[in-house]
N, C-alpha and C positions, 0 to 999 in steps of 0.2 A: 266339295271342290273349293269353297271359300277358304277353308282351313288350309288346304294345300297351297293356295295362292299366298296366304299370309305367311306360311312357313317358308316358302321360297323367297319371299321378300325379306323376311328376317334373316335367312341364311345369306342372301346377297349383302345385306347391310353388315352382317358380322364379318364376312369376307373382306368387304371394302375397308372396314375399320381395322382389321388385322393387317391388311396391305398397307394402310397409311401408317400404322404404328411401326411397321418393319421397313418403311420407305420402299415399298415394292410398287413399280409402275403398273398401271392397269393393262396396257398392251405392250408389245415388243418382246424381244427375247428375255426370258426369265420373268415376264410380267404375270399378273394375276390370271388373265385369260389363258396364257400359255400354260401355266401350271395346272389350271383347272382342266384344260384339254388333255394334258398329259395324264392326270389322275383318272379322268373318265375313261380314256382309252386303255390305260393299264388295268383298271378295275374290270372293264369289259373283257379284256384278254385273259385275265385270271379266271373270270367266270367261264369263259370258253374252255380253258384248260381243265377246270374242275369237271365240266360236263364231258369232256373228252376222256378223262381218266376214270370218271365215275366216283370221285371222292374229293372233298375239300382239302385245301392245304393243311398239313399237319394232322390230318385225320388218320388215326391208327388203322382204319379200314384199308389204307393203301399199302400197308406192310406186306411184302412178298406178293404184290399184285401182278408183277411182271413188267409193269411200266410205271414210271414215276417222274416227278419233276426233275429237271436237270439244269437249274439255274435260269439265267436270262441272257439275252444278247441285246446290245444297244442298237437302236435304229432311229434315224431321223426321217420324219414324214412331213411333207409339205401340206399344210392345211390352209383354210381360208383366213386364218389369223397369222400365218407365217409358218416357218419351220418349227417343229416340236420334236424334242428328243424323248423317246420312250424306251422302256425295257420290255422286250417281248419274251414271254416264258417259253422254255424248251422242255421236251420230254426225252427220256433216255432212248426210246425207240425211234425218235424223229418222225413220228406219225401225226403230230399235231398240225392241223391245217387251219389256222385262224381265219375268221371271216370278217371281223371288224377291220383289221389291217392285214391283208393277205400277204403271203410270202412274196418277196420281190416287189411288193407295192410300195411306191415312194410318194404317192400323192393320194389324198383323200378325194372322193368323187366331186366335191364342191369346187376343187381347183380346176378340174376339167371343164366344169360348167362356166367358170369365170373366163377361161381361155376361149371357149366357144362364143361366149357373149361378146368378148372384146374383138374376136375375129369378125363377128357379124357387124360390129360397129365400124369395120374398115381398117383396124389397126394391123400393121404388118407384124411378122414374127419377131423382128427386132424391137418394135415398139412395145409388144406384149411382154417380152423378156425384161425390158427396161421398166415397165410398169410394176412387175412383180418385185424387182430389186428396190424400186423407190417406195412403194406402198407397203410391201410385206417384209422387206429386208431379206428376200429369198432369191437365190440365184437359180434361174431356169433358162436353159439354152434355147436358141432358136430351133434347133433340131427337135428338142422335146416338145415345143409348141407345135411344130409340124406333125409330129407323131400323134399328138393328142387330137388334132383336127382330122388327120387321116383315119384314126381309129373311130372317131365319131361318124365320119363320112361312110366308113365301111358298115358300121352298125345301122346307119340311116338307110343305106341301100338295101340291107337285109330286111329291115323293118318295112320298107316300101313294097317289098315283094312277098310279104308273108301271106299265108292262106287266110281267107276271111270266112265269116259265117255264111251259111246257105241263104238265110232270110234276114232282111232288115226291114222292120215295119215302117221305119221313117229314115230317110237320109236328107242331109242338108248340103246344099252346094252354094258356094259363094266365093268371092275373090277378096284377097287382102293385098295391099299395095306395099312394096318395099322399094327402097332406093338402091339402085345399082350403078356402080361407076364403070362405064365402058367408053373411055375417051372423055365423055362428059356424063354428069349425073342425070339419070333418068328414072322415072317411076316404072316399075315392072309389076304386073299382076302375078300373084301366086294363088292358084285355085285350090280350094280345100273341100274335101268331101268327108262329112261326119255321118256315121250310121248309129242308130239306136237299135240295140239288140232286142230280142224277144223278152229278155230279162230286165229291160229298161236301162241297161248300161250303155254309155256312149263310147264310140270307137272311131278314132280318126282312120279313115280308110286309105287316105293318101293325099299327097300334095303334088301339084303339077305347075311348073313355071310356064308362063305365056308371054305374049308380046302385046296384048291388048286387042288384037284383031282376030280372036278365035271365033270360029263358026261351028256349024253342024259337024263338019269332018273332025275337028279337034275334039269336040265333046263325045262323038261316037267312039273315038279311039280311047278316051278316058273311061267311058262306061264299059267298053269291051274289055279293057284291061281289068276293071273291077270284077266283071262277070267271069273272066278267065281265072281269077283268083278265088272263085268259089261261090260268088253271090248269084244264086239262081233266081231270086225274086225280091222285089222292092214294092212295098204297098203305096207309100206316099213319098214324093220327092219335093222338098221345099227349096225354092230357088228364087233368084231375082230374074229380071227380064234380060238375060244374056242371050245373044243371037244364036239361034239353032239349038239351044239347050232343051226346051220341051220336046222337040221332035226326036232328039237323040235319046232322051229318057224313054219315051214310049217305043222307040225302035228296039232298044235293048231289052226292056221289060214291058211287054205289051199291055199288061193289066195295071201298070203303075199309074197313080193319080198325081198330076202335077199341081202343086200348090204354090201360089205366089207368096213371097215373103211380105206379110202384112205391114210389118214395121217399115220396110223399105218403101212400100207403096205410100204409106203416110208421109214419110220423109220426102219422097219425090213430089208429093202433093204440095208441100210447103215451098218447094223451089219455084213454083209459079205464083206464089202469093207474097204480098208484103209482110215483113216480119211482124208488123203491128197487128196483123190479123191471126197470127199463128195460134194463140191461146184460144180464141173464139172458134177458129176453124177446127182445132183439135177436139173441143167439146162437141161440135156439131157432127164430127166424124165418128165419135165413139159409139153412138147408137147403131151405126152401120156395121162395124166389125164386131159388135157384141150382140147383134140381133139373134133371136132364137132360131131363125130359119132364113132360107134364101128369100122367100117372099117378103118377110119382114125387113130384111136388109135392103131389098129393092125399094120398098116404101120409104125407108129412112133415107136412102140415097136420093130419092126423088125430092124429098124435103131439103136435103143438103144442096142439091143441084139448083133448086128453085131460088135459093139464097145466094149461092156462090157461082153458079154456072155462067151468068151474064157477065160479071166483071172478070171472071177467070175461066173462059171456055176451054183452055188447055187442060184444066183439072178435070173437067167433065170427060174430055176425050181420053185422058189417062186412065180413069176408072172404068170407062166403057170398054176400052181395049183390054184391060186386065181382068174384067169381071169374071170370065169363065174360069180363070185360074185363081181368082180370089175366093170364090164361094165354096170350094170343097170342104174346108175345115168347119163350115157352119153346120155340117151334118153330124158333128160330134159334140160331146158334152164339154163342159168348161175345162176339166182337167186335161183332156186330150188336145183341146184347142191351144192350151198353153204350151204344149210340146211342139205342135206342128205349124204354128202361125208365124214363126220368126226364125231367121238364121243367126240370132244373137249368140248361139253357142260358138259359131265360128268367129264372131267379132271378139270374143274373149281371147281366142288364140291370136288374133290380130293385135290386141292390146299387149299381149305378152311379147310380141316381136317389135312393137312400136318403140319401146325403150332402147333396144340396141340400134335401131335404124335411125333414130332421130338425134341422138346426143353427140356422138363423137365422129361421125363420118358415114361413109357408104362402103359397101362391099363390092369387089370387082365382079362377083357372080351372085346368083340367088342361092347358091348351095349353103352358105352359112346361115341364111335366114331360114331355109328349110330345116337345117339341123336344129336351129334354135326352136323352131316350131314343134318338132317331134320330141324335144326334151321338155316341152312345157307341160304344166299340169293339165289334166283333163278339164275341159270346160264344164261349167255348171249347166244344169238343165235350163234350156231357153224358156223365158217367161213371156206371156202375152203382154202386149203393151197396155199401159194405163192411160189416163186421160192425156198425159203429155208424152205418150210413147214415141211420137215422131220427132221429138225435139233433140 
């Protein structure tokens, strides 16, 4: 792997040196990156054609094969570095269906993602078109921008209604907050449910926009929808203290165990304490949530309460109220605890949507944020908190 990295670095240095000698710009039309993109795309298309025909270019095996290369046709595609002119190979029978750059495709997928991100940031179709002209030197009409967002919205709707697995050993429920412009800018919650399959893979089950006042009726409708899409059983549901949520879970899946998000519980603990004590309090809490059993956890919490309960009685009340939903994960070994004790998997999705929502404005609806979330990479496996987990 080290050799590959060195070779790539040497190649980059050679290309830069050659570009400098020939007075070629790094970016822009005719620039080094533009030419590299052109070469890579054309090489990939040639490889696809060879696979389609069953023989390489100029290979005698292709003589009298019934189908052969038939020159190329020029095409301009919009990429993340701007427009790139490429030569697409053709065959005599016109049966070649390229996958790298499909027929009638004028944009690579990265461009659609840029448009979606800018939409989520609150830019209008005209502003997005101007952005592409200014930054990439590419002309893209407002109608094209609208078609891209409509296409993604359609795909999102289809994705949100897809069938699900019959059983999810663990699901995570949490809220992420997005800024929405509706007369005035306001924070709106988007509720996310992630499931862990029996194979250990993570699956975003859905996203639901709310107004902040959701209760048992809202959550029951969410879980009923999930159940109607095929989920017959859930073993453990990890969630925060959202109103009506635990009751809705057990109503939908009677045998499901409700597990409080330990990381959120620790963070909420710090809200009642002076910041000067956070480190010390974190060290004192660690024996509680890493205890080998419920009995041991109760003993460790009694020690914590003896030290902190008098100056901060609200913390004691917080943990006592959450105790029944805090302890289920203590019945499992360390590896399983790491999976079920936190909703951090959802927070990684929140982070992916923070960038579009914080930098350039706000969206008039939650739809672009939902679309941005569904096109985000899958979150990593949630990890149990360390000594400073609540910080």
